[in-house]
C-alpha angles and dihedrals in degrees: 000000000000121000116233131198126209113230124193115217133170090267091050142271120333130185113227131177111266099220132048090239091055091049091051092049089048090052094048091052090051091051093053090050088047091054092046089052094048092051088050090050097049091048090050091050092049092050093048091049090050091052091049091047087056091052093052098036098125090061089055111060099163132050094238088058088049090049093050095047090045090057090045091053094049092048099046114358098177097051094043091050089054091050093047091049089050089054093049091051090050090051093049093047094058107024094155102044114081124232110266114227114226119259111272116259109231126208107241094212091055100039116108113229121247114233113250092230091061094047095047094041091237120144112264118246097016133133092280090061095048091046090049091050088054096050090046093050092047094048088055091053091048092046091051097044101043096031094234131141113278093240092059090045091051092052091049090047090051090053093047097047098040088060102043 
């Protein structure tokens, strides 16, 4: 039997072990109880998450999705349930309409340019294209000769070639 000592503190009387060995033994016992309680809590959290996953199974067609939502339920159950209920409400609100995937994001460096004639609906290889090439070439000459930005040179070339 361990010997205990009653200590009076500002909060009241507390019973503590009298020796260091008794205090260490009491601490080890509390640590074991703590580990048992943590394991029971983890098991209970997993069971609750599995029950919630069964409830929202139609939203999770793949095992990867189920794994993701299981982790979310264990980490923050209240917020995850709110999100899942919102998804169910969205699905019920529009049962016939399919989910529209987002537009693809293209890498600018690998994207192929669309010819301006196709975009503007102009005929390819007409007078406008030849005039545009002349303006562009003259703008390059002006920019190089006068050492000004290409945009300013382009505007000047437009004025020059539209008059003459």
